[in-house]
N, C-alpha and C positions, 0 to 999 in steps of 0.2 A: 504494500500500500504506500503510495507516495502522494503528497499533497503540497501544492504551492512549490517552493524551491525544492528541487530534487537533489538527493544525495550524490548523484553521479556527475555533478558539475554543471548541470543546466542552469541557465540564468534565473535569478530571483524575479518573480512576477508580483506586481503590486495588485493587479485587478483580476488575474486569472488563477484559478485553482485547478490543478491536474491531479486526479487520483486514478489509481489502477487497481483492478481486482486481483485476487479475491479479497472480499471483506471490506473493511472501512465503514464509516458512518452510514453510507448509502447502501451498504450490503451489496457491493459490486460483484457480479459474477466473474469467474476466471476469464481472462483474456479481454475484458472490457475496460475501456478508459472513460472517465467522466471529466469533461471540460466544463467548468462552471465560471460564467462571467459574474464576477463578484464585486459589484459596486452598488449595493442595494439602496444606499442613501440617495443615489441619483437615478434610481430605477435602471441601473446597469447600462446607462448610456455609453456610447462608444466614442472615445477620443483617440487621437493618434497613438498615444502610449498604449492604450488598451488594445488597439488593433495590431500593433507590433507584437504584443504579448500573445494575442490569440494566434497569430501566424506562427510564432515560435512553438506554442503548445501543439498546434496541428502538425507541424513538421516533426516534433518529437514523437508524436503518436505514429506518424507515417513510417518513421525509421525504426520503431521498436517492434521487433518480431514477436514479442509476447502479446502485443495488442492486436486483436483481430476485429474489433468493432469499437466505435466511439459514440458516446452520447454527449450532446451539448445542451446545457440548460443555463438558467439564470438564477442568481441567489435571491432569496426572499420570496414572498407570495404575491407581490404586486405586479411584477414584470419579468418576462423573459429577457428582453432588451427593448427599452422604450424608444430607441432611435439613436441617431448620432448626436454628439454633444453640440447643442445650438450655441452655447457660449463660445466654443472654439470656432464654429463655422461662421459666426457673425463677424469675425475679424478677417476672414479670408478674401483675397482678391481672385481674379480669374486664374492665374497660374497656381496659386495656393489651393484654390478649390479643385482644380484638376488633379493636383498632386494628392489631395485628401481622398478624392474618389478612387484614384489608382491604388492608394494604400489600402483602402477598404476592400477593393476588388482582389488585391493580392492575398490579403488575409483569408477572405472567403474562398478564393480559388485553392488555397492550401488545403482546405477542408474538402471541397468538391472533387479535387483531383486525386485525393488519397485512394490508394487501391484497397480500401477497406470500407465497410458500410459506416455511414455517419447518420445518426438519428437525432433530430431536434426534439427535445422534451419541453413543450411550451406551456407555461402557465402565466396568466395575466397578459400584459401588453406586449405585443410584438409589432412595433410600428417602425416605419422607415427602415433604417439600417437593421433593426431587429427582425423585421419581416424578411429582409434580404439575407440575413444570416440564416434564418430557417430555410429559405429557398436554396441556399448553398448545400444544405444537407440532403441526403438521399431520401429520407422518410421523415415526415412530421407527425408527431403525436401531440395532441393538444388537450388541455383540460377544458371543461365546459366554460370556465371563466376567461379563456384566452380571447384576445381581441387582435385582429390583424388589420393592417392598413398601410398605405403609402401616402402620407400626408405632405410630402415634400412640396408639391405645387402650392399648398396653402401657406408655405413659408417663402415662396418666391424662387424656388429652385427646382431642378429636375432631379429625380433619383440618380444616384451615382454609384451605388454599390452592387448593381446587377438586376434591379427589379424590372427594368424595361426589356431585358433580355430573358432572364430565367422565368419570370412570371408569365410572359407571353408564351414561352415554350411549354410551360406546365399546364396552364388553363386555357390557352388560346388567346389570340390578339384582342378579340372583342371584350371578353371578360377582364383581361388585363387592363385594357384602356378604361373600362368603367371604373376600376379601382384607382389606377394611377392618375387619370385626368381629373377625377373628382376629389381625391384625397379622402374618400369614404372609408370609414372604419367598420369592419364587419365582425360578427360573433363567430365562435368556433363552429357552430352547426352550419352556418352559411358557408364558411370556409371549406368545410367537409363537402357540402353539396356541390360546390364548383370545382372541387378537386385540388384545392390549395393545401388541405390537410388530409392525411390518410387515415387517422383514427382519432376519435373524440372519446374521452374518458371523464368520469366524475372529477370535480375539482379536487386537487391535491394528489391525484393518482397518476399524473402524467409521467413523472420520473420513473415510478415503478413499472408502468406499462412500457416505457421506452427501454428500460433495462431488461425486462422480460423478452422483448423483441430482439434486443442485442444478443442475449444469451442464446436464443434460437439460431441466430445467424452465426455465432461463433462455434456452434456445434457442427456446422458444415465445413467442408474442406476449404481452407483459406485461399489457395490458388484458384480453385473453381469459382469462389465468390468474387475474387478480383477480376477474373476473366469475364464473368457474367456482367459485372458492373461496367467494365470497359466496353463490352459489346453494346450495352444499352446506351451509355453516354455518347460514344463515338457514332453509333448507328443513327442517332437522332439527326445528325448533320449530313447523313449520306442518303443517296437514292436507295430504295429498297433492295435492289439487286446487289449493290455494293455492300449494304449492311448485312445481307445474308452471307456474302462471301467472307466478310469480317467475322461473323459468328462462326462459320465453319472452321476458319483458321484458328480462332481462339479455342473452340471446342476441341479441335484436333490436338492443340498444344497440351491440353489437360490430360490427354491419354498417355503422355510421356512422363507423368508424375508418379511418385510413390503413393500419394494420396488416392489416385485413381485405382491403383492396384489394391490398396487397403480398403477403400470403400466398397469395391465390388466383391472382394474376397469376404469381407465381413458380412455383406448381404447374403452371399451364398452359404456361408457358414453359420448364419443366424446368430451373430454376436455383435457386440457394440463396436462401433467404428472408433479408431484412434488416429486422428489426423495430425500430421506434424508440419504441414505447410511446405512439404517438399515433393 
């Protein structure tokens, strides 16, 4: 179990807590990492320092072979992440605003591009950059009290951390424009209806539900999971025929792994599978 500053020499983080299972206060399953945005007195809003820490935590998880799935959540019961830090943004000019957007995109892309499942456990407000953080995850589990929105246009700016791209790809351009161009905030049930959220659970149970799902994913073969995620993510930007060829190549690659042999032998021998990520 590690939390915050890691004993292996990783940098100290002010706003990000990183814990790994098994055990710990959250009861983390084995092979699951929990990234917590911990700035509850400001509803976990994102500033440049926090974004840098988040990127570092994501890269740490990506490089750790013991981590097979990651859950991202926010500290406190009021917000997942209530957005980017308006106090910081209010002082930015065109060049600084562009750099701030790129910094947020880099942090979120470190999560999105990880060859491991990343699950957002959302309770309370997920607005602006908070909604974009959830969009960068593979799956979104939300409590009934979660609220989603992209209110940037009501502050005089365009979203910059990925909403115009990821949201449109997820729920379609029409539904994305309805939210982004109006700044409307929606409840978890509506988010589930339009496909923004994958699962809605009673208030306070979002983290447990996300950890349960992560545990299911870590029980599968890590290289197979990574290949399947890559096929889905890259295939979205390809014509169907090219996507199918990519799937065939990635599927074929998994047949050369120890885990493929273990999975199929265990099935035939009617015993538990023991995957090693090789």
